[in-house]
C-alpha positions as CSV (number, residue, x, y, z in Angstrom):
1,E,3.5,-28.0,15.7
2,S,6.7,-29.4,17.4
3,F,8.8,-26.6,16.1
4,K,6.2,-23.7,16.5
5,R,7.9,-22.0,19.3
6,Y,11.2,-22.2,17.5
7,F,9.8,-20.6,14.4
8,N,7.9,-18.0,16.4
9,L,11.3,-16.8,17.7
10,T,12.4,-15.8,14.3
11,Q,11.8,-12.2,12.9
12,M,12.4,-12.8,9.2
13,I,12.7,-15.9,7.1
14,V,14.2,-16.0,3.5
15,Y,13.3,-18.7,0.9
16,S,15.3,-19.1,-2.2
17,N,16.0,-21.6,-4.9
18,N,18.6,-19.2,-6.3
19,T,16.8,-18.6,-9.5
20,E,15.5,-15.4,-11.1
21,Y,11.7,-14.6,-10.5
22,N,9.3,-16.3,-13.0
23,E,6.7,-13.6,-13.6
24,T,4.4,-16.1,-15.5
25,E,3.8,-18.3,-12.3
26,L,0.5,-17.7,-10.6
27,T,1.9,-19.3,-7.4
28,P,5.6,-18.1,-7.0
29,I,8.1,-20.9,-6.9
30,N,11.2,-19.5,-8.6
31,G,13.1,-16.7,-6.9
32,A,14.3,-15.4,-3.6
33,F,11.5,-14.2,-1.1
34,Y,11.1,-13.2,2.5
35,S,8.4,-13.2,5.1
36,T,7.8,-13.5,8.8
37,S,7.1,-16.8,10.6
38,Y,3.5,-16.0,11.5
39,N,2.5,-15.0,8.0
40,L,4.2,-17.1,5.4
41,K,3.0,-15.1,2.3
42,L,6.1,-14.8,0.1
43,N,7.3,-11.3,-0.6
44,H,9.4,-10.5,-3.5
45,F,12.3,-7.9,-3.2
46,R,13.4,-5.8,-6.0
47,E,16.2,-3.4,-5.2
48,E,15.7,0.3,-6.0
49,L,18.7,1.9,-4.2
50,S,21.6,-0.5,-5.0
51,H,24.2,2.5,-4.7
52,T,23.6,2.6,-1.0
53,L,24.4,-1.1,-0.4
54,P,27.7,-2.1,1.1
55,T,28.8,-4.6,-1.6
56,Q,32.1,-3.0,-2.1
57,D,32.7,-3.6,1.7
58,I,32.1,-7.3,1.6
59,A,35.4,-9.1,1.6
60,P,35.7,-12.5,-0.2
61,L,35.9,-15.4,2.2
62,E,39.4,-16.8,3.0
63,T,39.9,-20.4,1.6
64,N,40.5,-21.6,5.2
65,A,37.2,-20.2,6.4
66,I,35.4,-21.8,3.4
67,K,36.9,-25.1,4.2
68,Q,36.0,-24.8,8.0
69,I,32.4,-24.1,7.1
70,L,32.2,-26.9,4.7
71,K,33.9,-29.3,7.2
72,D,31.3,-28.2,9.9
73,T,28.5,-28.9,7.6
74,N,30.1,-32.1,6.3
75,T,30.0,-30.9,2.7
76,Q,33.7,-30.7,1.8
77,A,32.9,-32.5,-1.5
78,I,31.3,-29.5,-3.1
79,L,34.3,-27.1,-2.7
80,N,35.6,-27.6,-6.2
81,T,32.3,-28.0,-8.1
82,P,31.4,-25.2,-10.6
83,E,28.0,-24.8,-9.0
84,F,29.6,-24.0,-5.6
85,H,31.6,-21.1,-7.1
86,T,28.6,-19.9,-9.0
87,N,26.5,-19.8,-5.9
88,T,29.0,-18.0,-3.8
89,A,29.0,-15.0,-6.2
90,L,27.5,-11.8,-4.8
91,D,25.2,-11.2,-7.7
92,T,23.1,-14.5,-7.4
93,P,19.4,-14.0,-6.7
94,T,19.9,-15.3,-3.2
95,N,22.9,-13.2,-2.3
96,R,21.3,-10.0,-3.8
97,L,18.4,-10.4,-1.4
98,L,20.5,-11.2,1.5
99,I,22.8,-8.1,0.8
100,S,19.7,-5.9,0.3
101,L,17.8,-7.1,3.5
102,F,20.6,-7.8,5.9
103,S,23.0,-4.9,5.4
104,H,23.3,-3.6,8.9
105,Q,21.3,-0.4,8.6
106,R,18.4,-1.9,6.7
107,L,18.1,-4.9,9.0
108,M,17.9,-2.4,12.0
109,F,15.3,-0.4,10.0
110,F,13.2,-3.5,9.4
111,L,13.3,-4.7,13.0
112,R,12.4,-1.2,14.3
113,Y,9.8,-0.1,11.8
114,G,8.9,-3.0,9.3
115,I,7.1,-5.5,11.4
116,A,3.5,-5.2,12.5
117,F,1.4,-7.6,14.8
118,V,-2.1,-7.6,13.3
119,R,-4.7,-8.8,15.7
120,D,-8.4,-9.6,15.1
121,S,-10.9,-11.6,17.0
122,H,-9.7,-14.9,15.7
123,S,-6.0,-14.7,15.3
124,I,-2.7,-12.8,15.4
125,Q,-0.5,-12.3,12.4
126,K,2.9,-10.9,12.0
127,H,3.2,-8.8,8.9
128,I,6.4,-7.4,7.4
129,M,6.9,-4.5,5.1
130,R,6.7,-5.1,1.4
131,Y,9.6,-3.7,-0.5
132,P,7.6,-0.8,-2.1
133,Q,6.5,0.2,1.4
134,F,10.1,0.0,2.6
135,F,11.5,2.2,-0.1
136,A,8.6,4.7,0.2
137,T,9.3,5.0,4.0
138,L,13.0,5.5,3.3
139,T,12.2,8.2,0.7
140,I,9.8,10.0,3.2
141,Q,12.5,9.9,5.8
142,S,15.0,11.5,3.4
143,K,12.3,14.3,2.8
144,L,12.1,15.1,6.5
145,H,15.4,16.8,6.6
146,D,14.3,19.3,4.1
147,W,10.9,19.7,5.7
148,L,12.5,20.6,9.0
149,K,13.1,24.0,7.7
150,P,10.3,26.5,8.5
151,H,8.1,27.6,5.6
152,H,9.7,31.1,5.2
153,E,13.1,29.6,4.6
154,T,12.0,27.6,1.5
155,N,11.6,28.6,-2.1
156,T,7.8,27.7,-2.1
157,K,6.1,30.2,-4.4
158,D,2.7,29.8,-2.7
159,L,3.0,30.6,0.9
160,N,-0.7,29.7,1.4
161,I,0.2,26.1,0.8
162,S,2.5,24.0,3.0
163,H,5.8,23.2,1.1
164,K,5.9,19.9,3.0
165,R,3.8,17.9,0.5
166,G,4.3,14.9,-1.8
167,I,2.5,12.1,-3.5
168,I,3.0,8.4,-3.0
169,W,1.7,6.8,-6.2
170,H,1.2,3.2,-5.2
171,T,-1.3,1.0,-7.1
172,Q,-4.6,-0.3,-5.7
173,G,-4.1,-3.2,-3.3
174,S,-0.5,-2.4,-2.5
175,G,-1.1,-1.7,1.1
176,K,-1.3,2.1,1.5
177,T,-3.0,2.0,4.9
178,A,-0.3,-0.4,6.2
179,L,2.4,2.0,4.6
180,S,0.9,4.9,6.7
181,F,1.3,2.7,9.9
182,Y,4.9,1.9,9.1
183,A,5.7,5.5,8.3
184,L,4.1,6.8,11.2
185,R,6.7,5.2,13.5
186,A,9.7,6.3,11.4
187,I,8.4,9.9,11.2
188,K,7.6,10.1,14.9
189,D,11.1,9.0,15.8
190,F,12.7,11.5,13.5
191,Y,11.0,14.4,15.1
192,Q,11.3,13.1,18.5
193,A,15.1,13.3,18.0
194,H,14.6,17.0,17.3
195,S,12.4,17.5,20.4
196,I,9.3,18.0,18.3
197,T,5.9,16.4,19.1
198,T,4.0,14.7,16.2
199,K,0.2,14.4,15.5
200,F,-0.9,12.2,12.8
201,Y,-4.1,12.4,10.8
202,F,-5.6,9.9,8.3
203,I,-8.0,11.8,5.8
204,V,-10.8,9.9,3.9
205,D,-13.6,11.0,1.8
206,R,-16.2,8.4,2.6
207,L,-17.7,7.0,5.9
208,D,-17.1,3.4,4.9
209,L,-13.4,4.2,4.4
210,L,-13.3,5.9,7.8
211,Q,-14.5,2.7,9.5
212,Q,-12.2,0.5,7.4
213,S,-9.2,2.5,8.1
214,Y,-10.2,2.9,11.8
215,N,-10.2,-0.9,12.1
216,E,-7.0,-1.4,10.2
217,F,-5.1,1.0,12.4
218,K,-6.6,-0.6,15.6
219,K,-5.8,-4.1,14.5
220,R,-2.1,-3.0,14.3
221,G,-2.1,-1.8,17.8
222,L,-2.4,2.0,17.3
223,S,-4.6,4.1,19.5
224,V,-7.2,5.3,17.0
225,K,-9.7,8.2,17.4
226,A,-12.4,8.8,14.8
227,I,-13.6,12.5,14.6
228,E,-17.4,12.5,15.1
229,S,-18.2,16.2,14.2
230,K,-16.6,19.5,13.0
231,Q,-16.5,20.8,16.5
232,D,-14.8,17.6,17.7
233,F,-12.1,18.2,15.0
234,I,-11.6,21.8,16.1
235,Q,-11.1,20.7,19.6
236,E,-8.6,18.0,18.6
237,L,-6.5,20.6,16.7
238,Q,-6.4,22.8,19.7
239,S,-5.3,19.9,22.0
240,L,-1.7,18.7,22.0
241,K,-2.3,15.8,24.3
242,C,-2.6,12.0,23.3
243,N,-6.0,10.5,23.5
244,N,-4.7,7.4,25.3
245,T,-2.9,6.8,28.6
246,E,-0.9,3.7,27.5
247,G,1.7,5.6,25.6
248,R,0.7,4.0,22.3
249,D,1.2,5.7,18.9
250,E,-1.9,7.4,17.7
251,M,-3.7,8.0,14.5
252,I,-6.7,10.4,14.3
253,V,-9.1,9.3,11.4
254,V,-11.1,12.1,10.0
255,N,-13.6,12.6,7.0
256,I,-12.6,15.5,4.7
257,Q,-16.1,17.0,5.4
258,K,-15.2,17.6,8.9
259,F,-12.8,20.4,7.8
260,S,-14.3,23.8,8.2
261,E,-13.2,27.5,8.1
262,D,-12.9,27.3,12.0
263,A,-10.6,24.1,11.9
264,L,-7.4,26.0,12.3
265,S,-4.5,25.0,14.5
266,V,-4.0,27.6,17.2
267,P,-0.7,28.6,18.8
268,N,-0.3,26.7,22.1
269,V,0.5,28.5,25.3
270,Y,3.3,26.4,26.3
271,H,5.1,27.1,23.0
272,L,5.7,23.3,22.4
273,K,7.0,22.4,18.9
274,V,4.4,20.4,17.1
275,Q,4.5,18.8,13.6
276,R,1.2,17.7,12.1
277,I,1.2,15.0,9.5
278,F,-1.8,14.4,7.2
279,F,-2.1,11.2,5.3
280,I,-4.7,11.8,2.5
281,D,-6.2,8.6,1.3
282,E,-7.5,8.2,-2.3
283,A,-6.1,11.7,-3.2
284,H,-7.4,11.5,-6.7
285,R,-11.0,11.9,-5.6
286,S,-12.9,14.8,-4.0
287,Y,-9.8,17.1,-3.7
288,Q,-10.3,19.8,-6.3
289,P,-8.9,23.2,-5.6
290,A,-12.3,24.8,-5.9
291,A,-13.9,22.6,-3.3
292,K,-14.4,24.3,0.0
293,F,-13.3,21.1,2.1
294,F,-10.1,20.9,0.1
295,T,-9.3,24.6,0.8
296,H,-10.0,24.1,4.5
297,L,-7.6,21.1,4.4
298,F,-4.7,23.2,3.5
299,N,-5.7,25.9,5.8
300,V,-5.6,23.9,8.8
301,D,-1.8,24.2,9.4
302,K,0.5,26.1,7.0
303,E,3.4,24.0,8.5
304,A,1.8,20.5,8.3
305,I,3.1,17.7,6.2
306,F,0.6,16.5,3.6
307,L,1.2,12.9,2.1
308,A,-1.2,12.1,-0.6
309,L,-1.8,8.4,-1.1
310,T,-3.3,7.4,-4.6
311,G,-3.3,4.5,-7.0
312,T,-4.5,6.7,-9.9
313,P,-3.1,10.2,-9.7
314,L,-4.8,12.7,-12.0
315,L,-3.2,14.0,-15.1
316,Q,-4.0,17.4,-16.5
317,S,-7.3,17.9,-18.4
318,A,-9.9,20.5,-19.2
319,K,-12.0,19.5,-16.1
320,R,-9.4,18.4,-13.5
321,E,-6.1,19.8,-12.2
322,K,-3.1,17.7,-12.3
323,S,-2.3,15.9,-8.9
324,T,1.2,17.2,-8.8
325,H,-0.1,20.8,-8.9
326,I,-2.2,20.2,-5.8
327,F,0.0,17.8,-3.7
328,G,3.5,18.4,-4.9
329,D,5.9,16.1,-6.6
330,Y,5.9,12.2,-6.5
331,I,7.7,10.9,-3.4
332,H,7.6,7.2,-4.5
333,K,6.0,5.2,-7.3
334,Y,4.9,1.7,-7.5
335,Y,2.9,0.8,-10.6
336,Y,0.1,-1.7,-11.5
337,D,2.4,-3.9,-13.6
338,S,4.9,-4.3,-10.8
339,S,2.1,-5.2,-8.4
340,I,0.9,-8.0,-10.7
341,K,4.5,-9.3,-11.1
342,D,4.8,-9.4,-7.2
343,G,1.4,-11.2,-6.8
344,Y,-0.3,-8.4,-4.9
345,T,-2.7,-7.6,-7.7
346,L,-4.3,-10.4,-9.6
347,R,-3.2,-10.9,-13.2
348,L,-6.1,-10.2,-15.8
349,I,-6.8,-13.2,-18.0
350,K,-9.2,-12.8,-20.9
351,E,-11.2,-15.7,-22.0
352,D,-14.0,-16.0,-24.5
353,I,-17.5,-16.8,-23.4
354,Q,-19.2,-20.0,-24.5
355,S,-20.5,-19.9,-28.1
356,S,-24.2,-20.6,-27.0
357,Y,-24.3,-17.7,-24.7
358,K,-22.5,-15.4,-27.1
359,A,-25.2,-16.2,-29.7
360,S,-28.1,-15.5,-27.3
361,L,-26.5,-12.2,-26.2
362,N,-25.8,-11.1,-29.8
363,A,-29.5,-12.0,-30.6
364,A,-30.7,-10.0,-27.6
365,F,-28.6,-7.0,-28.6
366,E,-29.8,-7.1,-32.2
367,T,-33.4,-7.5,-31.3
368,L,-33.3,-4.5,-28.7
369,K,-31.5,-2.3,-31.4
370,I,-34.4,-3.0,-33.8
371,E,-37.2,-2.8,-31.3
372,Q,-36.1,0.2,-29.3
373,G,-34.4,2.1,-32.2
374,S,-33.2,5.3,-30.4
375,L,-31.5,3.4,-27.4
376,N,-27.8,3.9,-27.2
377,A,-25.5,1.0,-26.5
378,S,-25.4,1.7,-22.7
379,A,-29.2,1.4,-22.4
380,I,-29.2,-1.8,-24.4
381,Y,-26.5,-3.4,-22.3
382,A,-28.5,-2.5,-19.1
383,H,-31.8,-3.7,-20.6
384,K,-33.4,-6.7,-18.7
385,N,-33.5,-8.7,-22.0
386,F,-29.7,-8.4,-22.3
387,T,-28.7,-8.7,-18.6
388,T,-30.8,-11.8,-17.9
389,P,-28.9,-14.2,-20.1
390,L,-25.7,-12.4,-19.2
391,C,-26.3,-13.0,-15.5
392,E,-27.2,-16.7,-16.1
393,Y,-23.9,-17.1,-17.9
394,I,-21.8,-15.5,-15.2
395,I,-23.5,-17.6,-12.5
396,N,-23.1,-20.9,-14.4
397,D,-19.6,-20.1,-15.3
398,F,-18.7,-19.3,-11.7
399,A,-20.3,-22.4,-10.4
400,T,-18.6,-24.6,-13.0
401,S,-15.2,-23.0,-12.2
402,R,-15.5,-23.9,-8.6
403,I,-16.2,-27.5,-9.6
404,K,-13.5,-27.7,-12.2
405,L,-10.8,-26.3,-9.8
406,G,-12.2,-28.2,-6.8
407,D,-12.2,-25.0,-4.8
408,N,-15.5,-23.7,-3.2
409,T,-13.7,-20.7,-1.6
410,I,-13.1,-18.9,-5.1
411,G,-14.8,-15.6,-5.0
412,A,-15.7,-13.2,-7.9
413,M,-16.4,-9.5,-8.7
414,V,-18.5,-8.4,-11.5
415,V,-17.3,-5.3,-13.4
416,C,-20.2,-3.7,-15.3
417,H,-20.3,-1.5,-18.4
418,S,-22.4,1.2,-16.6
419,S,-24.1,1.8,-13.2
420,Q,-27.5,1.0,-14.9
421,Q,-26.2,-2.3,-15.9
422,A,-24.8,-3.0,-12.4
423,K,-28.3,-2.1,-11.0
424,S,-30.0,-4.6,-13.5
425,L,-27.6,-7.4,-12.8
426,Y,-27.9,-6.9,-9.0
427,E,-31.8,-7.1,-9.2
428,I,-31.5,-10.3,-11.2
């Protein structure tokens, strides 16, 4: 508490014991991490663009300068130790992180775009970009130069679909809504430098996601407008003004079902240059070329930018079209295994169920097979005689785990074999 004001002055904090990351640790201890002072969650940093870093420009310290620093810190005795020379090398875990984060251009980027104050009714947190969000935003920035060209100057084969498209493949739980917030500010500044006004839209396909996204953007200080009807959306497209008078950045959240044939951007009488940017959430669902809402989405504005966000892009199959055919090439990728290594996604640990419960479940399964005969496995797994002992085991195991680990805040999610089994367990 005594140092709270001091720590709140800092923008970024680096923690390091100068060792490589240990990916088997549930709580990260080894490695070099960064965070903000308000939110002390440790963030890994894995370099993706080392060729752009100024390592070749970093001159070795002069001997006199080193001696002066050691004298100032009263540590002259370490000068000739092997450990001192090892730790001053540029390729140590600590120095790699420092070079990546604090090269001048990147530090300016983080301070300008990479920090968010997240407010709710109880507290205020200060978040900082995770490294996949950072590199994704950098890649989007690099794309904007190409996308500045009008549609007719590109090599796009299909002129009915905007050439300004791309997929951000970031695994579930990696913070795609937060990424949209960070990217919004960087994109806005890019187009502002070219005297072009920007309008941002976040597209969802479920009402609960609309409310969730609305809240997340609002907590980060954006002015957020939720589209209530198809007519409301048409009016929004025809208006170029902001929906707030405070000069705050703005995100318009809209359900895909609000897109209609009439939802088209119209030429504005003042001939202002406008660039619309659509973030498409969960782009692996409900966005099939044959669907009318999907068609309306791309018809809204042939010069719009469409950034598809997904944790599970679709590969080609007999029933579904490949995501890249619809939304363009991948802009950035961050996979499930990387998210587990970085601690954003929980590691899956398989453990056997107790022998007594396994025996009763096997007995219930065999009995149902004999009694019901024609039932398939899914029906048996959803049968009350099977789900009752299963539910009892889950509840007992959950309660016991809380006691064993001494933590009553532990939560759980039950992943079921089928929707029928889920309904049966829910009833019990």
